PyMOL Python script that loads the backbone (N, CA, C, O; Angstrom):
from pymol import cmd

cmd.read_pdbstr("""\
ATOM      1  N   MET A   1     116.247  76.803 -49.273  1.00  0.00           N
ATOM      2  CA  MET A   1     117.061  77.580 -48.363  1.00  0.00           C
ATOM      3  C   MET A   1     118.498  77.681 -48.858  1.00  0.00           C
ATOM      4  O   MET A   1     119.140  78.721 -48.704  1.00  0.00           O
ATOM      5  N   ALA A   2     119.000  76.608 -49.447  1.00  0.00           N
ATOM      6  CA  ALA A   2     120.375  76.604 -49.943  1.00  0.00           C
ATOM      7  C   ALA A   2     120.543  77.588 -51.100  1.00  0.00           C
ATOM      8  O   ALA A   2     121.599  78.205 -51.243  1.00  0.00           O
ATOM      9  N   ILE A   3     119.517  77.733 -51.916  1.00  0.00           N
ATOM     10  CA  ILE A   3     119.595  78.661 -53.046  1.00  0.00           C
ATOM     11  C   ILE A   3     119.669  80.100 -52.533  1.00  0.00           C
ATOM     12  O   ILE A   3     120.417  80.916 -53.071  1.00  0.00           O
ATOM     13  N   LEU A   4     118.895  80.407 -51.494  1.00  0.00           N
ATOM     14  CA  LEU A   4     118.949  81.750 -50.923  1.00  0.00           C
ATOM     15  C   LEU A   4     120.319  82.052 -50.326  1.00  0.00           C
ATOM     16  O   LEU A   4     120.820  83.167 -50.465  1.00  0.00           O
ATOM     17  N   MET A   5     120.924  81.083 -49.670  1.00  0.00           N
ATOM     18  CA  MET A   5     122.262  81.276 -49.104  1.00  0.00           C
ATOM     19  C   MET A   5     123.288  81.464 -50.219  1.00  0.00           C
ATOM     20  O   MET A   5     124.203  82.276 -50.087  1.00  0.00           O
ATOM     21  N   PHE A   6     123.143  80.724 -51.306  1.00  0.00           N
ATOM     22  CA  PHE A   6     124.053  80.860 -52.438  1.00  0.00           C
ATOM     23  C   PHE A   6     123.921  82.236 -53.076  1.00  0.00           C
ATOM     24  O   PHE A   6     124.923  82.839 -53.460  1.00  0.00           O
ATOM     25  N   LEU A   7     122.698  82.738 -53.193  1.00  0.00           N
ATOM     26  CA  LEU A   7     122.481  84.072 -53.745  1.00  0.00           C
ATOM     27  C   LEU A   7     123.023  85.153 -52.818  1.00  0.00           C
ATOM     28  O   LEU A   7     123.609  86.132 -53.280  1.00  0.00           O
ATOM     29  N   LEU A   8     122.831  84.981 -51.522  1.00  0.00           N
ATOM     30  CA  LEU A   8     123.381  85.935 -50.566  1.00  0.00           C
ATOM     31  C   LEU A   8     124.903  85.918 -50.605  1.00  0.00           C
ATOM     32  O   LEU A   8     125.536  86.973 -50.559  1.00  0.00           O
ATOM     33  N   PHE A   9     125.500  84.724 -50.689  1.00  0.00           N
ATOM     34  CA  PHE A   9     126.950  84.596 -50.810  1.00  0.00           C
ATOM     35  C   PHE A   9     127.427  85.263 -52.103  1.00  0.00           C
ATOM     36  O   PHE A   9     128.460  85.933 -52.105  1.00  0.00           O
ATOM     37  N   GLY A  10     126.695  85.090 -53.188  1.00  0.00           N
ATOM     38  CA  GLY A  10     127.027  85.731 -54.457  1.00  0.00           C
ATOM     39  C   GLY A  10     126.966  87.243 -54.354  1.00  0.00           C
ATOM     40  O   GLY A  10     127.800  87.939 -54.933  1.00  0.00           O
ATOM     41  N   LEU A  11     125.985  87.761 -53.620  1.00  0.00           N
ATOM     42  CA  LEU A  11     125.888  89.211 -53.428  1.00  0.00           C
ATOM     43  C   LEU A  11     127.092  89.737 -52.661  1.00  0.00           C
ATOM     44  O   LEU A  11     127.653  90.772 -53.019  1.00  0.00           O
ATOM     45  N   VAL A  12     127.490  89.034 -51.613  1.00  0.00           N
ATOM     46  CA  VAL A  12     128.647  89.467 -50.819  1.00  0.00           C
ATOM     47  C   VAL A  12     129.921  89.412 -51.657  1.00  0.00           C
ATOM     48  O   VAL A  12     130.730  90.340 -51.619  1.00  0.00           O
ATOM     49  N   VAL A  13     130.101  88.337 -52.408  1.00  0.00           N
ATOM     50  CA  VAL A  13     131.288  88.203 -53.263  1.00  0.00           C
ATOM     51  C   VAL A  13     131.285  89.284 -54.341  1.00  0.00           C
ATOM     52  O   VAL A  13     132.332  89.864 -54.631  1.00  0.00           O
ATOM     53  N   GLY A  14     130.141  89.561 -54.933  1.00  0.00           N
ATOM     54  CA  GLY A  14     130.039  90.612 -55.946  1.00  0.00           C
ATOM     55  C   GLY A  14     130.358  91.992 -55.384  1.00  0.00           C
ATOM     56  O   GLY A  14     131.038  92.790 -56.029  1.00  0.00           O
ATOM     57  N   LEU A  15     129.867  92.267 -54.186  1.00  0.00           N
ATOM     58  CA  LEU A  15     130.167  93.556 -53.552  1.00  0.00           C
ATOM     59  C   LEU A  15     131.654  93.674 -53.229  1.00  0.00           C
ATOM     60  O   LEU A  15     132.245  94.738 -53.409  1.00  0.00           O
ATOM     61  N   LEU A  16     132.261  92.586 -52.752  1.00  0.00           N
ATOM     62  CA  LEU A  16     133.702  92.600 -52.478  1.00  0.00           C
ATOM     63  C   LEU A  16     134.507  92.794 -53.764  1.00  0.00           C
ATOM     64  O   LEU A  16     135.502  93.519 -53.774  1.00  0.00           O
ATOM     65  N   ALA A  17     134.080  92.153 -54.835  1.00  0.00           N
ATOM     66  CA  ALA A  17     134.786  92.307 -56.114  1.00  0.00           C
ATOM     67  C   ALA A  17     134.686  93.738 -56.618  1.00  0.00           C
ATOM     68  O   ALA A  17     135.662  94.289 -57.127  1.00  0.00           O
ATOM     69  N   ARG A  18     133.512  94.342 -56.480  1.00  0.00           N
ATOM     70  CA  ARG A  18     133.352  95.742 -56.901  1.00  0.00           C
ATOM     71  C   ARG A  18     134.173  96.683 -56.030  1.00  0.00           C
ATOM     72  O   ARG A  18     134.639  97.717 -56.510  1.00  0.00           O
ATOM     73  N   ALA A  19     134.358  96.341 -54.756  1.00  0.00           N
ATOM     74  CA  ALA A  19     135.161  97.174 -53.865  1.00  0.00           C
ATOM     75  C   ALA A  19     136.651  97.038 -54.175  1.00  0.00           C
ATOM     76  O   ALA A  19     137.406  97.999 -54.026  1.00  0.00           O
ATOM     77  N   VAL A  20     137.071  95.858 -54.603  1.00  0.00           N
ATOM     78  CA  VAL A  20     138.485  95.608 -54.887  1.00  0.00           C
ATOM     79  C   VAL A  20     138.908  96.267 -56.191  1.00  0.00           C
ATOM     80  O   VAL A  20     139.984  96.859 -56.267  1.00  0.00           O
ATOM     81  N   LEU A  21     138.075  96.169 -57.209  1.00  0.00           N
ATOM     82  CA  LEU A  21     138.425  96.702 -58.522  1.00  0.00           C
ATOM     83  C   LEU A  21     138.154  98.209 -58.557  1.00  0.00           C
ATOM     84  O   LEU A  21     137.025  98.636 -58.318  1.00  0.00           O
ATOM     85  N   PRO A  22     139.177  99.016 -58.853  1.00  0.00           N
ATOM     86  CA  PRO A  22     138.960 100.467 -58.871  1.00  0.00           C
ATOM     87  C   PRO A  22     138.133 100.884 -60.087  1.00  0.00           C
ATOM     88  O   PRO A  22     138.047 100.166 -61.083  1.00  0.00           O
ATOM     89  N   GLY A  23     137.541 102.042 -59.975  1.00  0.00           N
ATOM     90  CA  GLY A  23     136.743 102.570 -61.080  1.00  0.00           C
ATOM     91  C   GLY A  23     135.267 102.476 -60.776  1.00  0.00           C
ATOM     92  O   GLY A  23     134.845 101.966 -59.738  1.00  0.00           O
ATOM     93  N   GLU A  24     134.498 102.987 -61.722  1.00  0.00           N
ATOM     94  CA  GLU A  24     133.050 103.013 -61.556  1.00  0.00           C
ATOM     95  C   GLU A  24     132.430 101.845 -62.319  1.00  0.00           C
ATOM     96  O   GLU A  24     132.671 101.665 -63.513  1.00  0.00           O
ATOM     97  N   GLN A  25     131.639 101.070 -61.618  1.00  0.00           N
ATOM     98  CA  GLN A  25     130.888  99.989 -62.255  1.00  0.00           C
ATOM     99  C   GLN A  25     129.410 100.338 -62.132  1.00  0.00           C
ATOM    100  O   GLN A  25     128.876 100.478 -61.032  1.00  0.00           O
ATOM    101  N   ARG A  26     128.771 100.473 -63.272  1.00  0.00           N
ATOM    102  CA  ARG A  26     127.348 100.829 -63.280  1.00  0.00           C
ATOM    103  C   ARG A  26     126.520  99.561 -63.345  1.00  0.00           C
ATOM    104  O   ARG A  26     126.218  99.046 -64.421  1.00  0.00           O
ATOM    105  N   MET A  27     126.159  99.068 -62.165  1.00  0.00           N
ATOM    106  CA  MET A  27     125.300  97.896 -62.090  1.00  0.00           C
ATOM    107  C   MET A  27     124.545  97.925 -60.772  1.00  0.00           C
ATOM    108  O   MET A  27     125.018  98.459 -59.769  1.00  0.00           O
ATOM    109  N   GLY A  28     123.374  97.343 -60.802  1.00  0.00           N
ATOM    110  CA  GLY A  28     122.539  97.289 -59.610  1.00  0.00           C
ATOM    111  C   GLY A  28     122.857  96.081 -58.756  1.00  0.00           C
ATOM    112  O   GLY A  28     123.828  95.363 -58.997  1.00  0.00           O
ATOM    113  N   LEU A  29     122.026  95.871 -57.760  1.00  0.00           N
ATOM    114  CA  LEU A  29     122.260  94.755 -56.852  1.00  0.00           C
ATOM    115  C   LEU A  29     122.072  93.398 -57.527  1.00  0.00           C
ATOM    116  O   LEU A  29     122.793  92.450 -57.218  1.00  0.00           O
ATOM    117  N   LEU A  30     121.109  93.295 -58.447  1.00  0.00           N
ATOM    118  CA  LEU A  30     120.898  92.017 -59.123  1.00  0.00           C
ATOM    119  C   LEU A  30     122.081  91.651 -60.025  1.00  0.00           C
ATOM    120  O   LEU A  30     122.482  90.489 -60.088  1.00  0.00           O
ATOM    121  N   MET A  31     122.623  92.629 -60.708  1.00  0.00           N
ATOM    122  CA  MET A  31     123.803  92.369 -61.535  1.00  0.00           C
ATOM    123  C   MET A  31     125.016  92.046 -60.667  1.00  0.00           C
ATOM    124  O   MET A  31     125.836  91.200 -61.026  1.00  0.00           O
ATOM    125  N   THR A  32     125.126  92.720 -59.528  1.00  0.00           N
ATOM    126  CA  THR A  32     126.214  92.431 -58.603  1.00  0.00           C
ATOM    127  C   THR A  32     126.086  91.011 -58.068  1.00  0.00           C
ATOM    128  O   THR A  32     127.081  90.300 -57.928  1.00  0.00           O
ATOM    129  N   MET A  33     124.861  90.604 -57.772  1.00  0.00           N
ATOM    130  CA  MET A  33     124.627  89.240 -57.302  1.00  0.00           C
ATOM    131  C   MET A  33     124.966  88.237 -58.395  1.00  0.00           C
ATOM    132  O   MET A  33     125.598  87.215 -58.125  1.00  0.00           O
ATOM    133  N   GLY A  34     124.554  88.519 -59.622  1.00  0.00           N
ATOM    134  CA  GLY A  34     124.888  87.629 -60.740  1.00  0.00           C
ATOM    135  C   GLY A  34     126.382  87.537 -60.958  1.00  0.00           C
ATOM    136  O   GLY A  34     126.907  86.463 -61.252  1.00  0.00           O
ATOM    137  N   LEU A  35     127.073  88.664 -60.816  1.00  0.00           N
ATOM    138  CA  LEU A  35     128.526  88.675 -60.924  1.00  0.00           C
ATOM    139  C   LEU A  35     129.147  87.799 -59.852  1.00  0.00           C
ATOM    140  O   LEU A  35     130.056  87.021 -60.140  1.00  0.00           O
ATOM    141  N   GLY A  36     128.670  87.914 -58.621  1.00  0.00           N
ATOM    142  CA  GLY A  36     129.197  87.112 -57.525  1.00  0.00           C
ATOM    143  C   GLY A  36     128.923  85.635 -57.700  1.00  0.00           C
ATOM    144  O   GLY A  36     129.789  84.809 -57.411  1.00  0.00           O
ATOM    145  N   VAL A  37     127.736  85.287 -58.167  1.00  0.00           N
ATOM    146  CA  VAL A  37     127.393  83.881 -58.398  1.00  0.00           C
ATOM    147  C   VAL A  37     128.270  83.299 -59.505  1.00  0.00           C
ATOM    148  O   VAL A  37     128.794  82.193 -59.368  1.00  0.00           O
ATOM    149  N   ALA A  38     128.430  84.041 -60.597  1.00  0.00           N
ATOM    150  CA  ALA A  38     129.276  83.563 -61.696  1.00  0.00           C
ATOM    151  C   ALA A  38     130.736  83.477 -61.260  1.00  0.00           C
ATOM    152  O   ALA A  38     131.435  82.526 -61.611  1.00  0.00           O
ATOM    153  N   GLY A  39     131.199  84.463 -60.498  1.00  0.00           N
ATOM    154  CA  GLY A  39     132.565  84.428 -59.984  1.00  0.00           C
ATOM    155  C   GLY A  39     132.780  83.278 -59.031  1.00  0.00           C
ATOM    156  O   GLY A  39     133.846  82.663 -59.030  1.00  0.00           O
ATOM    157  N   SER A  40     131.780  82.978 -58.218  1.00  0.00           N
ATOM    158  CA  SER A  40     131.869  81.833 -57.310  1.00  0.00           C
ATOM    159  C   SER A  40     131.952  80.526 -58.080  1.00  0.00           C
ATOM    160  O   SER A  40     132.702  79.623 -57.710  1.00  0.00           O
ATOM    161  N   PHE A  41     131.186  80.433 -59.142  1.00  0.00           N
ATOM    162  CA  PHE A  41     131.232  79.219 -59.949  1.00  0.00           C
ATOM    163  C   PHE A  41     132.596  79.053 -60.616  1.00  0.00           C
ATOM    164  O   PHE A  41     133.175  77.967 -60.593  1.00  0.00           O
ATOM    165  N   VAL A  42     133.103  80.127 -61.207  1.00  0.00           N
ATOM    166  CA  VAL A  42     134.409  80.069 -61.873  1.00  0.00           C
ATOM    167  C   VAL A  42     135.509  79.773 -60.859  1.00  0.00           C
ATOM    168  O   VAL A  42     136.358  78.913 -61.094  1.00  0.00           O
ATOM    169  N   GLY A  43     135.494  80.481 -59.737  1.00  0.00           N
ATOM    170  CA  GLY A  43     136.504  80.263 -58.704  1.00  0.00           C
ATOM    171  C   GLY A  43     136.411  78.885 -58.085  1.00  0.00           C
ATOM    172  O   GLY A  43     137.433  78.245 -57.839  1.00  0.00           O
ATOM    173  N   GLY A  44     135.201  78.420 -57.832  1.00  0.00           N
ATOM    174  CA  GLY A  44     135.017  77.076 -57.274  1.00  0.00           C
ATOM    175  C   GLY A  44     135.448  75.991 -58.240  1.00  0.00           C
ATOM    176  O   GLY A  44     136.009  74.975 -57.828  1.00  0.00           O
ATOM    177  N   LEU A  45     135.192  76.196 -59.512  1.00  0.00           N
ATOM    178  CA  LEU A  45     135.610  75.224 -60.511  1.00  0.00           C
ATOM    179  C   LEU A  45     137.130  75.134 -60.583  1.00  0.00           C
ATOM    180  O   LEU A  45     137.695  74.041 -60.613  1.00  0.00           O
ATOM    181  N   LEU A  46     137.785  76.287 -60.611  1.00  0.00           N
ATOM    182  CA  LEU A  46     139.249  76.291 -60.666  1.00  0.00           C
ATOM    183  C   LEU A  46     139.865  75.739 -59.382  1.00  0.00           C
ATOM    184  O   LEU A  46     140.887  75.053 -59.430  1.00  0.00           O
ATOM    185  N   THR A  47     139.253  76.032 -58.241  1.00  0.00           N
ATOM    186  CA  THR A  47     139.748  75.498 -56.974  1.00  0.00           C
ATOM    187  C   THR A  47     139.583  73.990 -56.910  1.00  0.00           C
ATOM    188  O   THR A  47     140.462  73.292 -56.406  1.00  0.00           O
ATOM    189  N   SER A  48     138.478  73.485 -57.408  1.00  0.00           N
ATOM    190  CA  SER A  48     138.258  72.039 -57.372  1.00  0.00           C
ATOM    191  C   SER A  48     139.215  71.295 -58.297  1.00  0.00           C
ATOM    192  O   SER A  48     139.498  70.117 -58.077  1.00  0.00           O
ATOM    193  N   LEU A  49     139.715  71.969 -59.327  1.00  0.00           N
ATOM    194  CA  LEU A  49     140.701  71.334 -60.197  1.00  0.00           C
ATOM    195  C   LEU A  49     142.060  71.223 -59.521  1.00  0.00           C
ATOM    196  O   LEU A  49     142.824  70.301 -59.805  1.00  0.00           O
ATOM    197  N   VAL A  50     142.364  72.161 -58.626  1.00  0.00           N
ATOM    198  CA  VAL A  50     143.674  72.194 -57.972  1.00  0.00           C
ATOM    199  C   VAL A  50     143.662  71.423 -56.657  1.00  0.00           C
ATOM    200  O   VAL A  50     144.645  70.759 -56.328  1.00  0.00           O
ATOM    201  N   THR A  51     142.567  71.498 -55.895  1.00  0.00           N
ATOM    202  CA  THR A  51     142.487  70.841 -54.600  1.00  0.00           C
ATOM    203  C   THR A  51     141.561  69.637 -54.673  1.00  0.00           C
ATOM    204  O   THR A  51     141.014  69.319 -55.729  1.00  0.00           O
ATOM    205  N   ARG A  52     141.397  68.978 -53.544  1.00  0.00           N
ATOM    206  CA  ARG A  52     140.499  67.815 -53.485  1.00  0.00           C
ATOM    207  C   ARG A  52     139.078  68.190 -53.077  1.00  0.00           C
ATOM    208  O   ARG A  52     138.215  67.319 -52.966  1.00  0.00           O
ATOM    209  N   HIS A  53     138.834  69.456 -52.857  1.00  0.00           N
ATOM    210  CA  HIS A  53     137.504  69.901 -52.432  1.00  0.00           C
ATOM    211  C   HIS A  53     136.543  69.933 -53.615  1.00  0.00           C
ATOM    212  O   HIS A  53     136.935  70.194 -54.753  1.00  0.00           O
ATOM    213  N   ARG A  54     135.269  69.660 -53.313  1.00  0.00           N
ATOM    214  CA  ARG A  54     134.239  69.767 -54.344  1.00  0.00           C
ATOM    215  C   ARG A  54     133.830  71.214 -54.523  1.00  0.00           C
ATOM    216  O   ARG A  54     134.129  72.059 -53.679  1.00  0.00           O
ATOM    217  N   ILE A  55     133.152  71.497 -55.611  1.00  0.00           N
ATOM    218  CA  ILE A  55     132.726  72.870 -55.911  1.00  0.00           C
ATOM    219  C   ILE A  55     131.759  73.381 -54.840  1.00  0.00           C
ATOM    220  O   ILE A  55     131.807  74.556 -54.477  1.00  0.00           O
ATOM    221  N   THR A  56     130.898  72.524 -54.341  1.00  0.00           N
ATOM    222  CA  THR A  56     129.859  72.952 -53.409  1.00  0.00           C
ATOM    223  C   THR A  56     130.335  73.078 -51.968  1.00  0.00           C
ATOM    224  O   THR A  56     129.582  73.565 -51.124  1.00  0.00           O
ATOM    225  N   GLU A  57     131.559  72.657 -51.658  1.00  0.00           N
ATOM    226  CA  GLU A  57     132.060  72.762 -50.295  1.00  0.00           C
ATOM    227  C   GLU A  57     132.522  74.186 -50.008  1.00  0.00           C
ATOM    228  O   GLU A  57     133.090  74.850 -50.875  1.00  0.00           O
ATOM    229  N   LEU A  58     132.277  74.645 -48.798  1.00  0.00           N
ATOM    230  CA  LEU A  58     132.707  75.975 -48.386  1.00  0.00           C
ATOM    231  C   LEU A  58     134.066  75.856 -47.710  1.00  0.00           C
ATOM    232  O   LEU A  58     134.188  75.198 -46.677  1.00  0.00           O
ATOM    233  N   ASN A  59     135.085  76.485 -48.280  1.00  0.00           N
ATOM    234  CA  ASN A  59     136.422  76.485 -47.704  1.00  0.00           C
ATOM    235  C   ASN A  59     137.095  77.815 -48.015  1.00  0.00           C
ATOM    236  O   ASN A  59     136.601  78.598 -48.826  1.00  0.00           O
ATOM    237  N   THR A  60     138.216  78.060 -47.369  1.00  0.00           N
ATOM    238  CA  THR A  60     138.897  79.338 -47.533  1.00  0.00           C
ATOM    239  C   THR A  60     139.408  79.533 -48.950  1.00  0.00           C
ATOM    240  O   THR A  60     139.278  80.618 -49.517  1.00  0.00           O
ATOM    241  N   ALA A  61     139.988  78.485 -49.524  1.00  0.00           N
ATOM    242  CA  ALA A  61     140.496  78.592 -50.896  1.00  0.00           C
ATOM    243  C   ALA A  61     139.360  78.893 -51.866  1.00  0.00           C
ATOM    244  O   ALA A  61     139.534  79.677 -52.798  1.00  0.00           O
ATOM    245  N   GLY A  62     138.223  78.290 -51.660  1.00  0.00           N
ATOM    246  CA  GLY A  62     137.071  78.546 -52.520  1.00  0.00           C
ATOM    247  C   GLY A  62     136.543  79.960 -52.376  1.00  0.00           C
ATOM    248  O   GLY A  62     136.116  80.569 -53.357  1.00  0.00           O
ATOM    249  N   LEU A  63     136.567  80.490 -51.148  1.00  0.00           N
ATOM    250  CA  LEU A  63     136.115  81.859 -50.922  1.00  0.00           C
ATOM    251  C   LEU A  63     137.035  82.850 -51.619  1.00  0.00           C
ATOM    252  O   LEU A  63     136.566  83.757 -52.306  1.00  0.00           O
ATOM    253  N   LEU A  64     138.326  82.684 -51.449  1.00  0.00           N
ATOM    254  CA  LEU A  64     139.277  83.581 -52.112  1.00  0.00           C
ATOM    255  C   LEU A  64     139.205  83.447 -53.625  1.00  0.00           C
ATOM    256  O   LEU A  64     139.272  84.445 -54.343  1.00  0.00           O
ATOM    257  N   ALA A  65     139.070  82.226 -54.110  1.00  0.00           N
ATOM    258  CA  ALA A  65     138.961  82.014 -55.549  1.00  0.00           C
ATOM    259  C   ALA A  65     137.661  82.603 -56.092  1.00  0.00           C
ATOM    260  O   ALA A  65     137.625  83.064 -57.233  1.00  0.00           O
ATOM    261  N   SER A  66     136.609  82.595 -55.304  1.00  0.00           N
ATOM    262  CA  SER A  66     135.346  83.206 -55.726  1.00  0.00           C
ATOM    263  C   SER A  66     135.515  84.701 -55.933  1.00  0.00           C
ATOM    264  O   SER A  66     135.024  85.256 -56.915  1.00  0.00           O
ATOM    265  N   ILE A  67     136.208  85.352 -55.010  1.00  0.00           N
ATOM    266  CA  ILE A  67     136.437  86.787 -55.139  1.00  0.00           C
ATOM    267  C   ILE A  67     137.337  87.078 -56.330  1.00  0.00           C
ATOM    268  O   ILE A  67     137.081  88.013 -57.089  1.00  0.00           O
ATOM    269  N   VAL A  68     138.389  86.282 -56.500  1.00  0.00           N
ATOM    270  CA  VAL A  68     139.292  86.471 -57.646  1.00  0.00           C
ATOM    271  C   VAL A  68     138.541  86.237 -58.955  1.00  0.00           C
ATOM    272  O   VAL A  68     138.726  86.985 -59.915  1.00  0.00           O
ATOM    273  N   GLY A  69     137.700  85.211 -59.003  1.00  0.00           N
ATOM    274  CA  GLY A  69     136.911  84.946 -60.202  1.00  0.00           C
ATOM    275  C   GLY A  69     135.942  86.072 -60.511  1.00  0.00           C
ATOM    276  O   GLY A  69     135.764  86.434 -61.674  1.00  0.00           O
ATOM    277  N   ALA A  70     135.312  86.631 -59.483  1.00  0.00           N
ATOM    278  CA  ALA A  70     134.383  87.742 -59.697  1.00  0.00           C
ATOM    279  C   ALA A  70     135.123  88.996 -60.159  1.00  0.00           C
ATOM    280  O   ALA A  70     134.621  89.732 -61.008  1.00  0.00           O
ATOM    281  N   VAL A  71     136.317  89.246 -59.602  1.00  0.00           N
ATOM    282  CA  VAL A  71     137.110  90.401 -60.042  1.00  0.00           C
ATOM    283  C   VAL A  71     137.511  90.228 -61.506  1.00  0.00           C
ATOM    284  O   VAL A  71     137.457  91.179 -62.286  1.00  0.00           O
ATOM    285  N   ALA A  72     137.913  89.013 -61.875  1.00  0.00           N
ATOM    286  CA  ALA A  72     138.299  88.748 -63.266  1.00  0.00           C
ATOM    287  C   ALA A  72     137.113  88.965 -64.206  1.00  0.00           C
ATOM    288  O   ALA A  72     137.266  89.578 -65.262  1.00  0.00           O
ATOM    289  N   LEU A  73     135.946  88.471 -63.832  1.00  0.00           N
ATOM    290  CA  LEU A  73     134.758  88.662 -64.672  1.00  0.00           C
ATOM    291  C   LEU A  73     134.372  90.136 -64.758  1.00  0.00           C
ATOM    292  O   LEU A  73     133.951  90.607 -65.815  1.00  0.00           O
ATOM    293  N   LEU A  74     134.511  90.860 -63.660  1.00  0.00           N
ATOM    294  CA  LEU A  74     134.206  92.286 -63.664  1.00  0.00           C
ATOM    295  C   LEU A  74     135.190  93.050 -64.544  1.00  0.00           C
ATOM    296  O   LEU A  74     134.796  93.981 -65.246  1.00  0.00           O
ATOM    297  N   PHE A  75     136.451  92.671 -64.514  1.00  0.00           N
ATOM    298  CA  PHE A  75     137.463  93.297 -65.362  1.00  0.00           C
ATOM    299  C   PHE A  75     137.161  93.036 -66.835  1.00  0.00           C
ATOM    300  O   PHE A  75     137.249  93.948 -67.657  1.00  0.00           O
ATOM    301  N   ILE A  76     136.809  91.809 -67.168  1.00  0.00           N
ATOM    302  CA  ILE A  76     136.494  91.457 -68.559  1.00  0.00           C
ATOM    303  C   ILE A  76     135.245  92.204 -69.024  1.00  0.00           C
ATOM    304  O   ILE A  76     135.211  92.726 -70.138  1.00  0.00           O
ATOM    305  N   ALA A  77     134.225  92.254 -68.178  1.00  0.00           N
ATOM    306  CA  ALA A  77     132.996  92.976 -68.547  1.00  0.00           C
ATOM    307  C   ALA A  77     133.265  94.457 -68.734  1.00  0.00           C
ATOM    308  O   ALA A  77     132.711  95.071 -69.645  1.00  0.00           O
ATOM    309  N   GLY A  78     134.108  95.047 -67.887  1.00  0.00           N
ATOM    310  CA  GLY A  78     134.453  96.463 -68.030  1.00  0.00           C
ATOM    311  C   GLY A  78     135.236  96.733 -69.302  1.00  0.00           C
ATOM    312  O   GLY A  78     135.022  97.748 -69.965  1.00  0.00           O
ATOM    313  N   ALA A  79     136.153  95.817 -69.648  1.00  0.00           N
ATOM    314  CA  ALA A  79     136.932  95.976 -70.874  1.00  0.00           C
ATOM    315  C   ALA A  79     136.031  95.873 -72.101  1.00  0.00           C
ATOM    316  O   ALA A  79     136.203  96.627 -73.060  1.00  0.00           O
ATOM    317  N   LEU A  80     135.078  94.954 -72.080  1.00  0.00           N
ATOM    318  CA  LEU A  80     134.164  94.820 -73.211  1.00  0.00           C
ATOM    319  C   LEU A  80     133.240  96.028 -73.326  1.00  0.00           C
ATOM    320  O   LEU A  80     132.921  96.457 -74.434  1.00  0.00           O
ATOM    321  N   ALA A  81     132.811  96.576 -72.199  1.00  0.00           N
ATOM    322  CA  ALA A  81     131.932  97.750 -72.227  1.00  0.00           C
ATOM    323  C   ALA A  81     132.674  98.973 -72.762  1.00  0.00           C
ATOM    324  O   ALA A  81     132.103  99.757 -73.520  1.00  0.00           O
ATOM    325  N   ARG A  82     133.933  99.144 -72.378  1.00  0.00           N
ATOM    326  CA  ARG A  82     134.714 100.265 -72.909  1.00  0.00           C
ATOM    327  C   ARG A  82     134.961 100.105 -74.396  1.00  0.00           C
ATOM    328  O   ARG A  82     134.938 101.082 -75.145  1.00  0.00           O
ATOM    329  N   ARG A  83     135.194  98.884 -74.821  1.00  0.00           N
ATOM    330  CA  ARG A  83     135.444  98.633 -76.246  1.00  0.00           C
ATOM    331  C   ARG A  83     134.202  98.951 -77.074  1.00  0.00           C
ATOM    332  O   ARG A  83     134.313  99.520 -78.160  1.00  0.00           O
ATOM    333  N   ARG A  84     133.036  98.594 -76.577  1.00  0.00           N
ATOM    334  CA  ARG A  84     131.790  98.876 -77.296  1.00  0.00           C
ATOM    335  C   ARG A  84     131.491 100.373 -77.316  1.00  0.00           C
ATOM    336  O   ARG A  84     130.880 100.868 -78.264  1.00  0.00           O
ATOM    337  N   ALA A  85     131.908 101.091 -76.292  1.00  0.00           N
ATOM    338  CA  ALA A  85     131.640 102.530 -76.242  1.00  0.00           C
ATOM    339  C   ALA A  85     132.418 103.284 -77.305  1.00  0.00           C
ATOM    340  O   ALA A  85     131.965 104.329 -77.771  1.00  0.00           O
ATOM    341  N   TYR A  86     133.584 102.775 -77.699  1.00  0.00           N
ATOM    342  CA  TYR A  86     134.411 103.444 -78.701  1.00  0.00           C
ATOM    343  C   TYR A  86     134.082 103.035 -80.127  1.00  0.00           C
ATOM    344  O   TYR A  86     134.505 103.701 -81.073  1.00  0.00           O
ATOM    345  N   VAL A  87     133.348 101.971 -80.293  1.00  0.00           N
ATOM    346  CA  VAL A  87     133.047 101.488 -81.651  1.00  0.00           C
ATOM    347  C   VAL A  87     131.884 102.208 -82.232  1.00  0.00           C
ATOM    348  O   VAL A  87     131.490 101.932 -83.366  1.00  0.00           O
TER     349      VAL A  87
END
""", "prot")
cmd.dss("prot")
cmd.show_as("cartoon", "prot")
cmd.util.cbc("prot")
cmd.orient("prot")
């Protein structure tokens, strides 16, 4: 059950990251979910380094960091995709 909640949370974070970052992102729901899960991991890791909260705890700082991490990963993926298109 916890894995399903984590995947659902990743989907929501991925959708929020895609809504925040302007431009067209060509990815389906599974890629959006993967983006959100990876962003949550990156954001949770960085939050746990700064605060006393663990990565697995749900808190406001972790939620915001998850969205910021997903936006950063989406920006990096978009930059790499544009670079490959010109090569």
